[in-house]
N, C-alpha and C positions, 0 to 999 in steps of 0.2 A: 649545522642545520637541526632545527627542533622537530622535524618530521621527516618521514620517508614518503616518497611519491610512488604510487602504484597505479596500475590500470584495473578496470573492472574485470574481475575474475582471475586476478593474479594471486598466486600463492607466494608467501615470503616467510623467511625464518623469523620466529618470534623475537629472537635476540637482535634482529636488525632494526627493530622499532625503538626509537629513542625513548628513554625513561627520564622524565623531567621532574623537577620539584614542582609543587602545585602552582606557584606563582608563574613560573615559566609556562606550564601547561595552560593556565588561565590566559596568559598573554597570546598564545597561538590562536585563540579564538578571535583575535582581532582580524583574522582573515575574513570573518563574516561581514566586515564593513563593506566589502566588495560584494554586491548582490549576485555576482556570477558564482560565488561560493555559497554553499549551504551545508549544514551538518546532516549527514546521512545516518550516523549512529554514534551513540555515546553510552557506554555501559561500564559496569564494574565487575571484577572477578576476584574472589578470595585467593590470596597467594601467600601461603605460610602465615607469617605474623602481620602481614599488611594487606591492603586492598589495592588492586591495580585498576586504575581508571583508563579506559581505552576510548579514543575519539577518532572519528573519521569525517573529514570535510571534503566534499566534492567540489572541484573546480570545473564548472561546466564549459568554460571557454577553452581551457587547455586539455580537457578530457582526462584529467588525472584526479587521483584521490590522495589526500594527505592523511597519513596515519601517525599518531603520536600517543604517548601514554604517561602516566604518573603513578608512583607508589605513595600511598598515604596511610597513616596509622588508623587503626580502628578507633571509633569515637571521635574522629577529627571534626572540627568545625571549619568548614571551607567557605570561601567567598563565592557567593552565588553568581552564576552567569545570567540568570533570568532578568534582573533589572536592566542589564545592558542589551541582552538579546532575548526578548520575551518568548520566542519560539522554543527556547531551550528548557522551558518549564517542565515539559513532559519527561525529558531525560532525567533531570535532577529529581523530580518527584519519584520516578521509578527507582533510582539508585537509593535515595533516602529511605524509601519504603522497605527495601530488602536488606540494606547494610546499615551498620551503626555509624552513619555519617549524617552530618547536619549542614545544610547549606544556609549560611547566614545572609540576611537581607532579602531573602526570597519572600515575596508577598503572597505567594499562592502555593504553599508547601503542603498541599493536601495529598492523601493517598491516591494512587493512580488506579490500581485494579485489585487490591487486596489479595495478593498471591499467597499460595500455601506456605511459601518460604519467607514471608515478611518477618521482620525482626520484632515487631510489636504485635503479638497476637490479640492484645486487647483492642486494637483497632479493627473494627468489624464493619461490614458494609451497612449494617443497620444504624451505625453511629456516625455516618458520614457528616462532616461539618459543613452544611450548606451555608452559602452566603445569604444574608438576609438584610433587609432595610426596615427599621422601625418607623411606621407611618400609618396614620389613620386613613390616608388616601389610597394606599396601595394594598394589593392582596397577592397572595401566592397561590399558584396552581401547580399541583403535582400530577404528573402523568407517568404511569408505569410503576414498577418494571414490567408488569404483565399488561399487554396491549390487546385491544380487539383486533382480530385478524391474524394473518400469518406473518409474524414479525419477531425478531429476537428481543430478549429482555434488556431494558435499559431504563433508567429513571431520568425524567426531565422535570426540573423545578423552575417554573417561571415566576418572575416578579412583574406584576402588571399594574398599569394605571388604567382602569377601565378595561377596554379590549386591547390596549396597546402594550406590547412587551417591552419592558425596560431592561430586563436581564434574563438570561437563560443559563442555568448550570446543568451540565450533563454528567450523570453518575453512571459509570460502567463497572464491569468486573463480575457480573452475574454468571458469565460463561467461562470463567477462568478454568482451564484444564491442565495447566502446567506443561504445555507442549514443549517448551525449551528444555525442561528437565527430562521429559520422556525421550527426547532426542539423544541424550547421553546415557540413559539407563540401559538402552538396548542398542548395541553397535551394529546390528544387522541392517544392511543397506536397504533391503526390501521393506523391512519394518519402518525404517526412517522415511522411505519414499511414501509409504501410506500415510504417515504422520504429516508429511509436507502437503499431501493432497487434501488433508483435513484441516489445515490451518484456517482456511476460510473457504467454505463450500462453493462459492461462486468464483473463486480464483484458483481453481485446480491447476491449470496450465501455468499460470504465472508463478505460483510458489514452487511447484514441482520443477519447473525449468530453472529457477534460482538455485534450488537444492542440487539438481543434476549438474549444473555448471560448476558449482562449488566442489562437489565430490570429484568430478572429472579433472578439475584443476589440481586438487590435492593428490590425485592419483597420477597426474602427468599424462593423462590420456586426452587426445583431441578426437572429435567426431568428424565424420566425412561431411563434405559440403552438402550432399543430398540430405543427410540427417539434420543438419542445421537449417536447411530450407523447410523441411517438414515441421520442425519445432517452431519456426517463425510463423508458418501458416497456421499452426494450431493456436498460437498466442493471438493472432489477429482474428481467427474465428471466434475465440472466446470473447474478444473485445466486441465483435459484432453482435454476438448472442446476448451479452449482458446489456449492452447499450440499447438494443432493440427491446428487450424486456423492460428497461427503465422508461423508454418512450411510451410503452403500453401503460405502465404504472402512473406516469405523469398524466396521461389522458384520463385514467380512472379518477385521479385526484381533482380534476376539473370537470368531471361528469361528461366527458366526451367518449361515450361508449363505443362509437364506431371505431375510433382510433385504438381503443383498448383491445378490441377483438382482432383487428387486422394486425397490429404489431405483435400480439400474442401468437398469432398464426405464423407470422414471419419468423419469430424467434424459434418456433418449433422446427422450422425447416433447417435452421443452423444447428441446433443441438442434435437433431436427428442425423446430421452429417457426421457428428462425432460418433453416434451410435453405429453408423455404417462403417466407420473407420476402426474403432477399437472396442465396440460392444458396450459403451457407456455414454449416455447423453451428456454427461458433465466431464467427459474426457479422462476419467480415472483409468489408470493402467497404461495410458498412451505414452507417457514419458517415464523413463527409468534411467538412472545414471549408467553410463557406459553401454547401454543396451538400446536396441531398436526392435521392439517386439511387434510393432505394427507398421511395417514399411509401406509407403505409398506406391501402389501398383498403378498401371495405366488405367485399369478399370475404376479404381478409386478416384483417380484424378478426374476422369470423365464425370463421375458422380458428383464430385465437388463442384465442377464447372456447371453442371446441369442444375444443381441445387442453388448455386449463386444466381444463375439466370432466372430461375423461378422466383427467388427472393427479390431480385431487382425489378421484376416485372410489375410489382405492386409497391415496393418500398418508396421510390421517389415520388410517385403520385400521392401516396398516403401522407408523406411528410409535408409536401407542399400544401395539401389540404389542411393539415393540422396548424401550420404556421400562418394560415390566412383566415382563420376563424376568429372573429372579434371576441367571442366569449372565452376562447383559449388564451388569446393574447392579453386580455384584461387580467388574467390570473398569473401570467408569466412575466409581463414587462414591468420593470422597476420594482420587483418583489424580491426580497431576500438578497440585497446587494452586499457584496464583499468588495472592498476597494483594493486597488493595487498595493497601497502602502500597508494595509492590513495583511495581505497575502505575503508580502516581503517580511514584515515584522514577525509574523507567527510561523514563518517557514512552511507555508502550505505547499503541497506538491500535487503533481498530476492534474486532473481536471479542475480541482479547486484553484490551483495556481493559474492554469492556462485560460480560464474564463475570466480572470481578473487581471489579465495583461502581463502575466509572468510566464516566460517560456521555460518550462521545466519538463523535459521529456528524455528519459534515459536512452531511448532508441537513437536519439541524435547526439546527446552530450556524452554518453558513456556506452557506446554500442557494443553488443556482444554477438557471438554467432554470426548468422547471415546478415544481421543489421549492419555489420561493418562493411558490407558490400552494397548497401542500399541507401539512397539519398532520401532520408526522412525529413519531411517538412512539417513540423508540428503546427496544428491549428491553434491560434491564440486569439481570443476575443477579449474585449475590454470592459463590457458593461457589468460583469460580475453578478448578474441577476439570474432568476430561474430560467428566463428565456435563453440567456447565453449558455447555461448548462445543458439545456435541451438541444440547442443548435449545435453545440460542440459535439454531442453524440452523433447527430446527423452527419456532420462534416468528417468525423473520425471514421464512421462506418463507410462513407464513400471512399476515403483514403485506404482503408483496410481492404475493401473489395478490389481496389486497383493493385495494391501490393500483392495480394494472393494470386490474382490472375497473372501478374508478371512472373511471380516465383514459380508457378506451375509450369510456365513455358521454359524456365531455366532448369527445372528439376530433371535429373536423370534417374534411372532406376537405382534403388538402394536395396541392400540385402538385410535380411533379418539377422539381428545380433542378439543371441540368447544367453550369452555368458558374460560375466564381468569379473574384473580383478579388484577386490575391495581394499587392497593395501594402500593406506594413505601416508603422505609425508609426515614424519615426526616433527614435533616442536615447531609447528607452522601455523600461520594465520592465512585465511582466505576470505575475501569479501566479494559477494556477487550482487549486482543490481539488475533488476528486470522491470521494464515499464509495463506493469499490469494495467488492466482497464481503468482502475481507480487512480493509479499513479505508481510511484516507485516502490518496489519491494526490495528490501535489503536483508540478505542473509550473511552472517559472519560465523566462522567456525575457528576454534583454536584446538590444536591437537597436542597430545602429550608425547613423551619420549617413545612410546610404543606405537604411535600413529593412531591412537584412539581419539575420538572427539571428546575433549574435556569441557568445552563450553560452546554452546550454540545460541546465537542471538538472532532474533527475527524482528523486523520492523515492517508493519503494514502501513500504507499511506494514511489509513484512518487514525493512526496515532497522532498525527499532526492535524488532520482535517476535521475532526469532530469540533474543534474550536471554531472552525469556519462556520459551521451551522449555528453555534452560539452567537457569533457576531452577526450572521445574516438575518436573524429574526428580530434583532433590536429595532425598535420603532416601527415594527410591522404589527398588524393585527394578529392575535393569537390564532385566529382561524386560518392564517397563512402558514402556520407551522408545518402541517402535513406535506404541503407541496414543496416547501423549502427542504424539509427532511429528505423527501424522495429525490429532489433534484441533485443532492449530493450522493445519496444511496451509499452511506458509509457502512463499514463492517463492524458489528459488535464483537463477534468472536475473533476477528483479526486484531482488534484492539486488546481484547481480554486475554488472548493466547491461552 
């Protein structure tokens, strides 16, 4: 067998993973011909005199993950996977940028994020090789990296024919902080937890839960059912909060001010629920590996139910109003379309996949924690336009409200757990997947002979989905770019790491 099969959150010995020659390694990716499989991570690690390539492919039908690897020499020229599987371009670009490896026949071998540890320091963000078309009829429009308003930095380069966008290239990397390197520089679990909370500020629960699941697996510790319920509730509250904020922002972009202020107020109800729970509106400190600092009391459960009731008292009415206003629908319908084939080819995940007819939801395909005891029915829409991405948020909020109320009924009292055992399994690999509000988050850790983390790999769904925005704006007016951008609401810092 050219791979080992594992489950989400399972820890295995590093030496149990097959080491293949590169041609065998390349051939395993034929698994991607079945659209029930998709690559959830592919990265490289320096190993003595060689470079070890690690790959993980998720089988959503069988709920398993295939792990395999290959040792290649420094300065190797390798056959690229990108011509065959275009969605692999982000992985190969990242590997080539950091390591002395070259992927031949790749037609889009550009730097990904200009990390501190890139192998060619002469490649700088100011020298990014933008795609261009020589024509007297076309013009280029550059936007960013500094934008008007409260927004992260990123550069968008449009090639337009009049007002119509022919091509968009997105350049990121301005917020690179070296999070993965920082994860291994300091082995203190509390320090690493704070880093996990900071990977992407709007996905605190998602990333911290992925990190906690990983550490607990490497430690051989399982949490009680009550704690698993609490973590699932927190993840769904985060989904509700951010989706509601995005509905507000979408209203802003189409000049529907009433919707803007109502959804803003509703979002405040949800994030203030976190404030009552753990003292932070963005849920920092709520989740910590092996610990339960803020257990749900009966009083807190009643507050959550009261807050959800207040939220629902206006949410459904406001959403129905928004989706029945002609001026809103005129800006939402058939704008920024991403097709099902594009979503499959480019390996989009999360909302970007589900609004284009591709069911990808880790809560169903690779469940963890209390999701293993819950029947999740992912919302899948087919139009792939701005309206679909707005509607998906509504449907997912409705589903999350239902899950939370059911789980609160099942939750029994839990105790405060204030101490942890930080000893991790030596020479091991662990991979965890969490369905954040944007899509799948993937964390991978490799430990050394002493049980210290020697390599940490993070993948935000935005790594794949920024290309969805680039495809969505093609043949649309450039004035539709802001609404398309907000309809995806992708993470700059989650991509940049």
